[in-house]
LUMKE-403139 format. One line per 5 residues: number of its first residue (from 1); for each residue x, y, z of N, C-alpha, C. Coordinates in steps of 0.02 Angstrom, whole numbers, plus 50000, padded with zeros to 5 digits. Each point is the difference from the previous one (the first is absolute). Example, Ala and Ser with C-alpha at 12.3 -4.5 7.8 and 13.67 -1.06 7.14 Angstrom:
1> 50660:49716:50390:49955:50059:50000:50045:50060:50000  49982:50053:49964:50042:50059:50003:49961:50055:50037
END
This chain:
1> 43558:44526:44401:50051:50020:49951:50057:49949:50002  50019:49973:49941:50054:49953:49997:50067:50036:49996  50048:49976:50038:50066:50031:50000:50038:49983:49937  50043:50045:49977:50043:49983:49943:50051:49947:50021  50023:49961:49951:50046:49947:50016:50055:49994:49949
6> 50050:49960:50018:50055:49984:49954:50027:49932:50019  50038:49971:49954:50027:49933:50011:50075:50002:49990  50037:49970:50048:50073:49995:49995:50016:49934:49967  50030:50003:49940:50017:49940:49963:50073:49999:49981  50021:49945:49968:50070:49993:49980:50005:49949:49944
11> 50059:49996:49970:50012:49952:49946:50008:49929:50027  50019:49994:50064:50011:49934:50029:49999:50005:50075  50002:49943:50033:50005:49998:50073:50067:50029:50022  50003:50020:50063:50061:50026:50031:50027:50062:49965  49954:50041:49975:50021:50063:49968:49995:50060:50046
16> 49965:49992:50058:49993:50055:50047:49929:50022:50011  49951:49959:49979:49930:50020:50009:49983:50010:50073  50020:49954:50043:49983:50004:50071:50034:50060:50033  50062:50012:49983:50036:50058:50028:49963:50065:49984  49983:50010:49936:49965:50061:49981:49930:50002:50029
21> 49965:49944:49999:49931:49999:50025:49997:50018:50074  50041:49967:50041:49998:50013:50072:50025:50070:50016  50053:50022:49966:50025:50067:50012:49949:50053:49982  49967:49990:49943:49949:50048:49978:49940:49999:50046  49977:49940:50019:49943:49995:50046:50014:50036:50066
26> 50058:49987:50029:50016:50030:50065:50010:50076:49992  50032:50021:49947:50012:50071:49990:49934:50039:49995  49952:49973:49962:49936:50034:49992:49959:49997:50064  50005:49945:50036:49965:49994:50064:50027:50051:50050  50065:50010:50000:50030:50050:50045:49978:50070:49981
31> 49981:50011:49938:49977:50066:49978:49926:50010:50015  49968:49950:50031:49931:50008:50020:49950:49972:49950  50023:49966:49948:49954:49971:49951:49977:49931:50024  49938:49983:49984:49975:49932:50014:50014:49957:49938  50046:49954:50006:50022:49958:49945:49965:49933:50004
36> 49966:49980:49946:49968:49934:49997:50048:49953:49964  50026:49949:50034:50048:49955:49968:49967:49942:49964  50028:49980:49944:49976:49943:49960:50060:49958:49980  49992:49935:50000:50051:49954:49974:49970:49961:49942  50034:50001:49943:49978:49961:49943:50025:49928:50006
41> 49955:49953:49990:50020:49930:50001:49996:49969:50069  50012:49934:50003:49997:49965:50063:50061:50014:50043  49990:50028:50058:50055:50018:50045:49971:50017:50068  50029:49971:50052:49978:50015:50068:50047:50048:50036  50063:49999:49981:50051:50033:50040:50004:50075:49984
46> 50002:50018:49936:50005:50071:49982:49942:50041:50029  49937:49976:49998:49946:50041:50028:50008:50017:50073  50032:49957:50038:50012:50015:50071:50048:50059:50007  50051:50003:49956:50045:50057:50000:49964:50064:49977  49956:49992:49950:49960:50057:49978:49959:50029:50057
51> 49969:49956:50039:49959:50022:50056:50042:50035:50052  50060:49974:50013:50044:50032:50048:50023:50069:49976  50010:50007:49934:50024:50063:49972:49946:50053:50000  49937:49980:49991:49946:50048:49990:49951:50005:50058  49998:49949:50042:49950:49998:50053:49932:49979:49973
56> 49997:49977:49938:49937:49978:49969:50007:49928:49975  49948:49960:50011:50000:49932:49974:49994:50002:49925  50036:49955:49966:50000:49998:49928:49956:49946:49972  50005:49990:49935:49961:49950:49965:50041:49972:49943  49990:49936:49984:50031:49969:49942:49952:50000:49942
61> 50024:50017:49940:49961:49998:49939:50036:49954:49951  49963:49955:49969:50031:49950:49957:49952:49981:49944  50019:50013:49937:49954:49987:49946:49998:49927:49979  50047:49960:50024:49995:49928:49985:49947:49968:50045  50001:50017:50064:49955:49969:50048:49932:50034:50003
66> 49998:50066:49988:49939:50039:50012:49969:50023:49934  49933:50003:50000:49967:50028:49941:49999:50076:50004  49979:50032:49945:50004:50073:49995:49957:50035:50052  49941:49972:50014:49955:50032:50048:50030:50000:50070  50030:49944:50019:50031:49997:50067:50059:50049:50004
71> 50040:50003:49948:50057:50046:50001:49975:50072:50006  49949:50018:49961:49974:50068:50003:49972:50016:50069  49965:49952:50030:49971:50011:50067:50055:50010:50052  50051:49956:49999:50053:50005:50050:50041:50064:49990  50012:50019:49938:50038:50061:49987:49961:50062:50023
76> 49935:49999:49988:49959:50056:50021:49998:50006:50076  49992:49944:50034:50000:50000:50073:50067:50025:50027  50055:49980:49968:50067:50021:50023:50009:50075:49991  49974:50028:49945:50013:50070:49986:49953:50048:50037  49944:49974:50024:49952:50043:50034:50031:50029:50064
81> 49999:50066:50006:50026:50033:50059:50075:50011:49999  50034:49976:49947:50072:50010:49996:50017:50062:49959  50062:50023:50007:50024:50055:49959:50035:49975:49937  50030:49940:50005:50034:49970:49943:50004:49925:50011  49997:49962:49946:50010:49928:50001:50068:49985:49969
86> 50040:49961:50035:50064:49978:49973:50000:49924:49997  50007:49973:49939:50000:49928:49990:50071:49978:49984  50022:49945:50031:50065:49971:49985:49990:49940:49954  50034:49999:49944:49995:49945:49953:50038:49939:50024  49994:49946:49961:50035:49938:50015:50041:49979:49939
91> 50059:49974:50012:50045:49977:49946:50008:50055:49947  50003:49980:49936:50002:50049:49947:49930:50025:49985  49995:50059:49972:49936:50033:49990:49950:49958:49961  50023:49961:49951:49955:49962:49957:50001:49925:50015  50033:49980:50055:50004:49928:50016:49935:49974:50030
96> 49979:49942:49978:49938:49970:50025:49995:49928:49978  49938:49976:49995:49987:49931:49982:49936:49997:49959  49992:49949:49958:49940:49996:49958:49938:49980:50039  49942:50013:49968:49937:49973:50027:49973:50036:50060  50014:50065:50008:49976:50036:50058:49927:50020:49996
101> 49973:50021:50057:49930:50020:50003:49988:50066:49964  50047:50048:50006:49993:50065:49968:50064:50022:49966  50048:49957:49995:50065:50016:49970:50050:49946:50019  50063:50011:49985:50051:49950:50013:50030:50005:50070  49976:50048:50038:50028:50010:50067:50057:50049:50002
106> 50017:50030:49942:50055:50048:49997:49980:50066:50032  50049:50034:50028:49987:50066:50029:49974:50048:49947  50023:49992:49938:49976:50043:49946:49925:49994:49991  49971:49940:50012:49928:49992:49994:49963:50045:50049  50026:50004:50061:49968:50043:50051:50005:50073:49980
111> 50059:50021:49977:50009:50069:49979:49953:50018:49943  49994:49955:49951:49956:50014:49942:49927:49999:50020  49981:49953:50042:49930:49992:50019:49975:50059:50042  50042:50026:50044:49979:50052:50047:50024:50070:49980  50037:50005:49946:50021:50066:49976:50056:50031:50040
116> 50038:49959:50036:50056:50026:50040:50063:50004:49958  50032:50058:49996:50064:50005:49964:50055:49962:50038  50051:49981:49963:50055:49960:50028:50062:50043:50010  50028:49997:50060:50066:50027:50014:50048:49941:49994  50044:50002:49950:50045:49944:49987:50065:50009:50038
121> 50015:49952:50044:50065:49999:50033:50047:49959:49956  50054:50030:49979:50045:49963:49956:50070:49996:50029  50024:49939:50009:50067:49986:50025:50050:50011:49944  50042:50051:50007:50047:50016:49946:50070:49974:50014  50007:49956:50049:50066:49971:50013:50022:49960:49938
126> 50061:50013:49977:50026:49965:49941:49976:50028:49934  49969:50059:50000:49978:50030:49937:49995:50075:50009  49994:50035:49945:49990:50073:50002:49947:50019:49949  50021:50020:49938:49950:50020:49950:49956:49942:49978  50023:49939:50008:49958:49942:49983:49936:49999:50040
131> 50000:50032:50058:49939:50004:50040:49943:50030:49960  50016:50047:49956:49948:50032:49960:49967:49951:49952  50038:49954:49973:49972:49950:49954:49951:49955:50037  50017:49982:50062:49956:49957:50039:49937:50037:50020  50007:50062:50022:49942:50041:50018:49956:50012:49940
136> 50030:50012:49942:49961:50010:49938:49957:49938:49986  50030:49942:50005:49963:49938:49987:49942:49990:50048  50012:50013:50064:49947:49993:50051:49944:50050:49986  50018:50062:49985:49949:50052:49989:49957:49986:49939  50029:49966:49949:49963:49987:49938:49966:49932:49999
141> 50011:49959:50051:49978:49930:49998:49924:49993:50002  49966:50042:50038:49927:49994:50008:49972:50071:50001  49960:50016:49949:49973:50068:49994:49954:50018:50057  49973:49950:50036:49955:50014:50056:50037:50026:50061  50065:49987:50003:50040:50015:50059:50040:50065:49989
146> 49991:50047:50045:50035:50065:49994:50060:50000:50048  50059:50009:49972:50061:50009:50041:50007:50074:50014  49986:50020:50062:50001:50071:50018:50071:50026:50008  50046:49955:50016:50070:50021:50009:50041:49945:50030  50063:50014:50011:50049:49950:50021:50038:50025:50061
151> 50015:49954:50045:50048:50012:50054:50058:49952:49989  50059:50026:49991:50059:49958:49991:50022:49973:50068  50026:49938:50000:50022:49970:50062:50071:49972:49992  50036:49998:50055:50069:49975:50003:50046:50039:49953  49994:50066:50004:50042:50044:49960:50068:50006:50033
156> 50054:49992:49960:50067:49997:50028:50032:50068:50009  49981:50050:49960:50033:50065:50003:49956:50051:49966  50018:50064:50006:49963:50053:49965:50006:49992:49925  50058:49980:49976:50008:49989:49928:49954:49943:49977  49997:49948:50038:49957:49943:49984:49927:50023:49997
161> 49979:50038:50050:49931:50025:50001:49985:50042:49939  50046:50045:49983:49989:50046:49944:49993:49963:49934  50043:49950:49988:49997:49962:49937:49933:49964:49992  49978:49966:50054:49937:49962:49996:49941:50047:49996  49999:50051:50042:49942:50045:50003:49991:50039:49935
166> 50055:50025:49971:49993:50039:49939:49975:49956:49942  50021:49938:49997:49977:49955:49947:49926:49985:50007  49977:49992:50062:49928:49985:50012:49958:50062:49986  50022:50057:50024:49961:50062:49990:49997:50021:49927  50049:49977:49960:49998:50014:49928:49941:49963:49967
171> 49973:49950:50033:49941:49964:49975:49936:50037:50016  50005:50055:50040:49940:50035:50022:49971:49970:50064  50039:49959:50035:49979:49968:50063:50038:50033:50057  49963:50023:50049:50030:50037:50056:50038:49953:50046  50057:50024:50025:50037:49964:50052:49988:50038:50065
176> 49968:49967:50049:49981:50032:50063:50057:50002:50050  50053:49962:49988:50055:50000:50048:50044:49940:49990  50051:49995:50041:50049:49946:49994:50024:49980:50070  49992:49937:50017:50020:49975:50065:50070:49970:49995  50047:50025:50040:50068:49972:49997:50003:49932:50034
181> 50053:49964:49985:50011:49936:50034:50009:50013:50075  49964:49961:50040:50006:50008:50073:49977:49935:50033  50047:49958:50017:49984:49935:50029:49973:50006:50071  50009:50057:50032:49979:50007:50070:49923:50002:50007  49964:50018:49947:49928:50007:50006:49962:49936:49983
186> 50036:49947:49981:49966:49938:49980:49967:49968:50061  49937:49978:49991:49964:49965:50053:50020:49927:50001  50000:49968:50059:50019:49930:50005:49950:49954:49964  50026:49946:49970:49958:49954:49962:50001:49930:50029  49948:49962:49982:49993:49930:50018:49978:49963:49937
191> 49991:49935:50003:49989:49963:49938:49934:50015:49965  49950:50029:50033:49939:50020:49965:49999:50075:49985  50057:50033:50008:50002:50072:49988:50031:50035:50060  49976:50059:50015:50025:50037:50058:49982:49965:50064  50042:50009:50051:49980:49980:50067:49937:50039:50018
196> 49953:49968:50034:49935:50031:50012:50009:50067:50037  49952:50045:49986:50004:50067:50029:50004:49998:50076  49960:49957:50031:49998:49996:50073:50065:49974:50030  50042:49968:49960:50063:49972:50025:50061:50044:49983  49990:50052:49960:50055:50042:49978:50020:50049:50054
201> 50062:49995:50022:50025:50043:50054:50001:50073:49977  49975:50044:50044:50003:50071:49986:49964:50019:49936  49941:49971:49988:49966:50010:49936:49984:50073:49987  49975:50036:50051:49983:50070:49989:50061:50041:49979  50056:49987:50031:50060:50036:49982:50023:49983:49929
206> 49992:49937:49982:50018:49978:49932:49955:50034:49948  49935:50004:50016:49954:50031:49953:50014:50075:49994  50016:50032:50056:50018:50071:49996:50064:50010:49960  50047:49954:50007:50062:50004:49961:49986:49993:49925  49954:49955:49983:49980:49992:49930:49967:50064:49973
211> 49957:50029:50042:49967:50063:49981:50051:50055:49989  50049:50006:50046:50052:50050:49993:50040:49989:49935  50015:49937:49987:50038:49981:49940:49963:50020:49936  49936:49984:49998:49960:50016:49940:49992:50075:49993  49984:50035:50055:49990:50072:49996:50064:50037:49979
216> 50057:49973:50017:50064:50032:49983:50017:49994:49926  49972:49949:49966:50022:49985:49932:49944:49998:49948  49938:50010:50021:49943:49993:49955:49955:50062:50007  49971:50022:49945:49952:50055:50001:49932:49972:50020  49988:49996:50065:49940:49969:50027:49937:50038:49978
221> 50003:50065:49999:49942:50041:49980:49980:49986:49928  50049:49990:49957:49985:49986:49929:49968:49931:49992  50022:49953:50040:49970:49933:49997:49927:50004:50022  49987:50036:50054:49930:50008:50024:49958:50033:49947  50027:50050:49966:49962:50036:49948:49985:49954:49941
226> 50039:49947:49991:49990:49954:49943:49944:49950:50013  49977:49994:50062:49948:49952:50016:49935:50017:49964  49960:49948:49986:49939:50010:49962:49941:49969:50037  49941:50029:49990:49939:49976:50034:49981:49930:49975  49970:49963:50045:49979:49932:49987:49947:49997:49945
231> 50008:49953:49954:49948:49986:49951:49980:49927:50006  49940:49984:49978:49975:49931:50004:50024:49962:49939  49992:49933:49999:50019:49961:49941:49963:50021:49937  49943:50032:50007:49962:50022:49942:50016:50071:49981  50045:50032:50037:50018:50069:49986:49960:50049:50041
236> 49951:49977:50040:49961:50043:50043:50025:49993:50072  49990:50052:50039:50017:49995:50071:49954:49950:50033  50027:49949:50034:49958:49948:50028:49958:50026:50058  49940:49970:50008:49958:50017:50057:50034:49977:50063  49994:50040:50052:50033:49982:50063:49968:49939:50030
241> 49935:49991:49991:49967:49940:50027:49984:50008:50073  49940:49982:50019:49981:50007:50070:50002:49932:50034  50015:50001:50063:49999:49937:50038:49928:49983:50017  49982:49939:49987:49933:49977:50016:50004:49951:50058  49949:50001:50040:49999:49955:50057:49983:49930:49976
246> 50048:49954:50007:49990:49932:49974:49958:49959:50050  49964:49952:49970:49963:49954:50043:50049:49957:50038  49979:49975:50057:50044:49957:50039:50018:49938:49960  50063:49980:50005:50023:49943:49962:49981:49936:50035  49996:49944:49963:49983:49937:50031:50050:49980:50053
251> 49977:49967:50051:50042:49976:50054:50034:49936:49977  50067:49999:50002:50036:49942:49976:49990:49939:50045  49975:50010:50059:49994:49945:50047:49930:49969:50000  49959:50016:49951:49932:49974:50000:49998:49924:49997  50048:49970:49966:49999:49927:49993:50072:49975:50000
256> 50026:49991:50060:50067:49972:50008:50052:50036:49957  50002:50066:50008:50048:50042:49964:49991:49997:49924  49938:49989:49977:49988:49997:49928:50015:50068:49968  50024:50001:49937:50015:50064:49968:49938:50039:49985  50008:50066:49997:49943:50043:49983:49990:49997:49925
261> 49951:49960:49979:49987:49991:49929:49955:50056:49975  50028:50043:49958:49962:50056:49976:49978:49988:49928  49944:50029:49982:49974:49992:49933:50049:50027:49949  49999:49970:49941:50044:50022:49947:49992:50074:49988  50057:50036:49998:49997:50072:49988:50007:50041:50064
266> 49986:49971:50058:50006:50038:50062:50073:50009:50020  50042:49950:49983:50069:50002:50020:50041:50028:49942  50040:50050:50013:50039:50032:49946:50075:49998:50013  50023:49958:50046:50071:49996:50015:50020:50048:50056  49959:50050:50015:50012:50045:50056:49946:49996:50052
271> 49949:49958:49987:49947:49989:50048:50029:49967:50062  49982:50022:50060:50028:49971:50060:49985:49925:50005  50048:49961:50022:49988:49929:50010:49961:49984:50064  49987:50050:50042:49963:49991:50062:49979:50069:50026  49957:49999:50051:49978:50063:50030:50052:50028:50049
276> 50026:49958:50043:50049:50020:50050:50064:49960:49986  50053:50036:49980:50061:49967:49977:50058:50016:50047  50030:49948:50027:50061:50008:50041:50060:49998:49953  50042:50052:50002:50057:50005:49955:50064:50005:50041  50047:49953:49988:50065:50004:50033:50039:50058:49972
281> 50030:50040:50045:50039:50058:49977:50057:50014:50048  50061:49990:49977:50061:50019:50035:50057:49991:49951  50063:49998:50025:50057:49995:49955:50003:49934:49962  49967:49948:50025:49999:49936:49966:49942:49994:49951  49949:50043:50007:49939:49996:49959:49980:50070:49977
286> 50039:50028:49955:49988:50070:49981:49977:50008:49928  49995:49946:49962:49985:50005:49929:49924:49993:49989  49966:50056:50011:49927:50002:49993:49982:50064:49963  49970:49993:49941:49988:50058:49958:49948:50047:50030  50016:50065:50006:49952:50048:50028:49935:50003:49961
291> 50002:49990:49934:49938:50006:49962:49952:49943:50015  50028:49942:50020:49956:49945:50021:49965:50018:50066  50040:50024:50047:49971:50019:50065:49946:50053:49991  50015:50052:49960:49952:50053:49991:49938:49976:49963  50009:49959:49949:49942:49974:49963:49956:49956:50044
296> 50031:49960:50041:49960:49958:50045:49962:50043:50050  50033:50052:50026:49965:50045:50046:49943:50037:49964  50013:50022:49939:49949:50036:49963:49938:49956:49989  50010:49934:49996:49945:49954:49990:49967:49979:50065  50023:50028:50056:49966:49987:50064:50036:49954:50047
301> 50058:49973:49980:50036:49954:50044:50039:50039:50054  50016:49966:50054:50040:50028:50054:50065:49961:50005  50056:50036:50006:50065:49967:50006:50028:50010:50070  50027:49947:50028:50028:50001:50067:50071:49973:49996  50050:50042:50015:50070:49981:49993:50027:49971:50066
306> 50044:49951:49992:50033:49970:50058:50071:49983:49980  50044:49991:50051:50071:49988:49987:50022:49932:50025  50014:49953:49953:50028:49936:50021:50067:50007:50035  50042:50049:49979:50065:50008:50033:49993:50023:50072  49944:50033:50016:49986:50018:50069:49962:49945:50036
311> 49997:49941:49968:49966:49941:50028:49926:50013:50012  49968:50033:49951:49928:50013:50004:49963:49950:49955  49945:49975:50024:49958:49955:49961:49951:50040:49958  49974:49971:49945:49948:50035:49963:49939:50011:50043  49968:50059:49998:49941:50012:50040:49947:49947:49990
316> 49975:49974:50055:49954:49943:49998:49933:50016:49969  49981:50064:49999:49934:50018:49975:50000:50017:49925  50056:49985:49966:50004:50013:49928:49975:49939:49961  49983:50013:49935:49973:49947:49958:50054:49966:49958  50056:50034:49991:50053:49973:49958:50066:50029:50024
321> 50054:49961:49994:50067:50023:50017:50041:50002:49936  50030:50058:49986:50040:50009:49940:50072:50011:50021  50045:49956:49977:50071:50004:50016:50037:50024:49937  50020:50064:49996:50034:50025:49941:50071:49973:49995  50032:50018:49945:50071:49983:49992:50043:50049:50038
326> 50065:49989:49994:50048:50042:50035:50067:49964:50004  50032:50002:50058:50065:49969:50010:49997:49951:50059  49959:49948:49997:49997:49954:50057:50066:49963:50011  50040:49991:49946:50063:49964:50008:50049:50037:50046  49993:50066:50004:50044:50039:50044:49979:49995:50073
331> 49940:49977:50012:49972:49998:50067:49974:49930:50017  50026:49949:49965:49972:49932:50006:50004:49974:50072  50057:50009:50033:50007:49975:50068:49951:50034:50047  49993:50065:49994:49955:50038:50043:49927:49981:49987  49982:49989:49937:49932:49981:49984:49985:49930:50026
336> 50048:49955:49992:49991:49932:50024:49989:49998:50075  50033:50047:50036:49994:50002:50073:49941:50042:50023  49962:50029:49954:49942:50042:50018:49940:49954:50012  49996:49971:50059:49951:49947:50014:49929:50026:50001  49990:50061:50025:49933:50028:50001:49974:50009:49928
341> 50044:50025:49957:49981:50009:49930:49985:49933:49967  50046:49952:50007:49992:49936:49966:49939:49962:50025  49990:49998:50065:49942:49964:50026:49935:50037:49983  50004:50067:50001:49941:50039:49981:49982:49989:49927  50051:49996:49957:49988:49988:49929:49969:49931:49989
346> 50027:49950:50034:49972:49932:49993:49928:49998:50025  49987:50033:50056:49931:50001:50027:49953:50037:49953  50023:50056:49973:49959:50039:49953:49981:49958:49940  50048:49961:49974:49989:49961:49939:49948:49945:50009  49985:49982:50062:49950:49947:50012:49929:50026:49990
351> 49992:50066:49998:49933:50029:49995:49992:50049:49942  50054:50034:49982:49996:50050:49948:50057:49990:49950  49993:50031:49942:50049:49990:49946:50065:50038:50014  50056:49969:49980:50067:50031:50003:50031:49996:49931  50026:50057:49976:50034:50001:49936:50067:50035:50006
356> 50052:49971:49968:50066:50029:50002:50028:50013:49930  50031:50058:49992:50033:50018:49937:50076:49998:50009  50033:49962:49959:50073:49998:49999:50029:49986:50069  50027:50050:50035:50026:49989:50067:49948:49973:50047  49938:50025:49994:49946:49973:50041:49985:49927:49984
361> 50008:49981:49937:49991:49930:49979:50052:49956:50034  50063:50023:50002:50053:49960:50030:49988:49989:50075  49971:50050:50032:49985:49994:50072:49948:49945:50012  49956:49989:49953:49947:49950:50008:50027:49928:49991  50062:49993:49976:50028:49934:49987:50028:49966:50062
366> 50034:49944:49988:50029:49962:50055:50065:50030:50025  50042:50024:49953:50064:50027:50022:50025:50051:49950  50044:50044:50025:50033:50050:49958:50074:50000:50019  50043:49987:49951:50072:49998:50012:50030:50068:49980  50037:50030:50046:50027:50067:49986:50064:49995:49958
371> 50029:50058:49985:50058:50002:49956:50061:49964:50030  50002:49994:50066:50055:49966:50033:49991:49924:50000  49943:49976:49975:49987:49928:49997:49964:49972:50060  49978:50043:50045:49965:49976:50060:49925:49997:49987  49970:49942:50014:49929:49991:49988:49960:50021:50062
376> 49944:50035:49988:49958:50025:50054:49929:49974:49990  49970:49976:50054:49932:49974:49996:49951:50057:49990  49953:49989:49954:49949:50049:49985:49932:49975:50023  49945:50028:49974:49934:49984:50027:49977:49930:49985  50024:49969:49947:49981:49932:49984:49929:49992:49975
381> 49972:50052:49971:49931:49997:49975:49997:49977:49928  50057:50001:49965:50004:49976:49931:50063:49956:49994  49998:49953:49954:50057:49955:49990:50052:50034:49955  50036:50046:50030:50047:50042:49964:50065:50007:50040  50056:49993:49965:50066:50012:50030:50039:50043:49951
386> 50027:50056:50024:50036:50047:49958:50068:50015:50028  50045:50025:49957:50069:50012:50022:50029:50060:49963  50043:50037:50037:50039:50054:49972:50075:49983:50001  50015:49938:50018:50070:49980:50002:50031:50002:49931  49960:49984:49950:50021:50005:49930:49946:50041:49965
391> 50016:50062:49986:49950:50046:49973:49991:49990:49925  49937:50010:49978:49984:49997:49929:49947:50053:49987  50014:50045:49952:49954:50055:49986:49940:49976:49960  49940:50018:50024:49937:49988:49965:49968:50069:49992  49991:50022:49938:49980:50069:49987:49954:50004:49940
396> 49948:50041:50005:49960:50015:49941:49926:50006:50014  49964:50027:49950:49927:50004:50004:49970:49930:49998  49941:49994:50031:49965:49936:50000:49925:50010:49990  49971:49957:49956:49928:49989:49999:49986:49943:50048  49947:50002:50037:49981:49944:50044:49925:49987:49994
401> 49983:49937:49999:49930:49978:49997:49987:49956:50061  49952:50021:50042:49987:49963:50062:49983:49928:49985  50034:49955:50036:49990:49928:49988:49941:49972:50039  49974:50040:50047:49941:49979:50040:49967:50063:50026  49938:49993:50024:49966:50057:50030:50042:50028:50058
406> 50002:50065:50005:50045:50034:50047:49969:50067:50020  50019:50029:50056:49974:50067:50017:50013:50052:49945  50051:49991:49959:50013:50047:49946:49953:49992:49942  49965:49944:49995:49954:49989:49944:49985:49926:49991  49957:49986:49951:49981:49931:49986:50053:49965:49959
411> 49997:49935:49995:50046:49961:49960:50004:50029:49929  50060:50007:49975:50010:50026:49933:50007:50076:49997  49986:50034:50055:50006:50074:50000:50072:50020:49988  50011:50050:49958:50067:50019:49979:50027:50060:50039  50063:49995:50018:50035:50052:50036:50062:50021:49961
416> 50022:50061:50011:50062:50023:49970:50047:50024:50056  50064:49984:49991:50048:50021:50050:50071:49984:49977  50042:49984:50048:50070:49988:49983:50033:49955:50052  50059:49977:49984:50040:49959:50046:50070:50030:50003  50029:50003:50060:50067:50028:50008:50029:49973:50065
421> 50040:49948:49996:50031:49972:50060:50061:49959:49982  50039:49983:50051:50061:49962:49991:49997:49932:50036  49942:49980:50023:49994:49938:50037:50003:49939:49954  50027:49946:50027:49999:49936:49966:49949:49956:50035  49957:49966:49962:49951:49956:50028:50030:49930:50007
426> 50004:49976:50062:50026:49933:50013:49945:49948:49996  49940:50019:50022:49943:49954:49997:49936:50041:49996  49954:49980:49957:49937:50035:49991:49949:49948:49978  49958:49977:50046:49954:49945:49986:49929:50018:50020  49953:49986:49953:49930:50013:50014:49965:50032:49941
431> 49937:50017:50010:49960:50032:49948:50024:50071:49988  50003:50023:49937:50025:50068:49987:49949:50053:50017  50026:50059:50019:49958:50058:50010:49974:50026:49934  50043:50000:49949:49981:50027:49935:50040:49965:49945  49980:50013:49938:50038:49981:49942:50026:50064:49969
436> 50066:50005:49992:50031:50064:49981:50042:49993:49938  50007:50055:49965:50044:50004:49942:50034:50067:50000  50061:50003:49970:50033:50064:49998:49978:50038:49938  50028:50059:49990:49977:50044:49946:50024:49978:49932  50044:49949:49997:50030:49980:49937:49980:49930:49978
441> 49954:49970:50035:49982:49931:49985:49927:49987:50013  49971:49953:49963:49931:49979:50011:49996:49939:50045  50057:49975:50021:50002:49940:50042:49980:50017:50072  49949:49966:50025:49979:50009:50069:50034:49947:50044  50021:50022:50058:50031:49954:50048:49968:50010:50069
446> 49996:49947:50039:49973:50008:50068:50041:50052:50039  49966:50041:50038:50032:50052:50040:49974:49998:50071  50044:49993:50048:49980:50001:50070:49963:49939:50022  49970:50005:50058:49964:49945:50031:49937:50025:50034  49952:49956:50007:49940:50015:50041:49978:49936:50035
451> 49979:50009:50063:49978:49942:50039:49959:50024:50059  49938:49977:50004:49957:50011:50058:49999:50073:50023  49987:50045:49954:49993:50070:50019:50065:50037:50009  50055:49970:49978:50066:50034:50001:50027:49998:49930  50025:50057:49976:50027:50002:49931:50058:50048:49997
456> 50037:49994:49946:50055:50046:49989:50038:49983:49937  50041:50048:49977:50042:49990:49941:50052:50056:49999  50046:49996:49953:50049:50053:49990:49971:50058:49959  49938:49994:49979:49967:50050:49959:49979:50060:50042  50019:50061:49978:49978:50061:50032:49942:50030:49960
461> 49944:50009:50031:49940:50027:49967:50007:50074:49988  49985:50021:49937:49995:50072:49985:49929:50018:49979  49968:49957:49960:49932:50015:49977:49968:49935:49975
END
């Protein structure tokens, strides 16, 4: 049985989606409900807070990177065994990019595709009755998307609440509650969003405070009653799908760390790049999508986690080492001094493949300069030097085409993902890992580096 779901959306970023989402998730979890968390779009940080609030691992759904079948499968897996699914949108409800696999990547695409009604969080600071005009426009913008109701945010007074709520309810749209201005409940932020869940002081107490805040000002029971059962992209309830025992994957070390070349059609972007995969995981390497891990496991791969910050080397009996992104710049000195990790990584690369994404890519280079301008020696496996002394934002969806045979697929195989970092590249020399383009251009540019069984780029794989 698929659990009913709903999506928390807004007219723009910083409207209060995360406040309502986390407060609602924790409040329902405290009531004994099993909440399945979902994040729309590319994001590593919010899902970790969702997991902390609910005790359940979440999933990212994205119609730009993922096709309809993958979205339906992941949504069905998330809802199985849950009492309710709560999805947090990204940016504005209809914001996205052209050329997606199943849509533009907007949160509205997910709501329409899966039949989840939208709870609209609307920031009414600086307006009153005008809020109704904005809500009316959002509700009428796409007939596929159902606005179940509104939660007002940053309400200044009872009079302010009454003016905005009455104008919205005159449209026939329910107002589920109103959150007053309260700067004390704001979670700490960093340049890629919130400070990571594992680093947030007193996180449980903060989540309980958010739950108390939401329960005091929002009709939680009415929001739960508004949730709707999952539907498939074709309008039918999707099959849950059974796990099949996959054949053993090719050994990457058969010929001097040669890539596992699979026949056309075998690799679908979620196929494991190896049988036994060593994955770095700690505060410096936390950006690893749960749906990738689960998909690789479902296909028969085994994942083995290790911590570079604890000076652990990748397990020697693995076939591939995967270094995810994260915040290596905050731990550059400690990573540089982690001799067991660095020597183990260099030794591993002589026999098996190593791949790094974003922060993991920077670790594979010659040096990483932190925000204070101090350069730290890295693994030296690629001719790369990066710096955070002068930050520059690189953001957006990316198409990538493999520039050479790789564990992820054969030359020319296409990947979808995104880029999000503030690093400046001081030097990047060698053969590219891929040829990439953003969602707004047909121009391909070299992305990342590859050399002798070591590869990496700022590209984060989604599908």
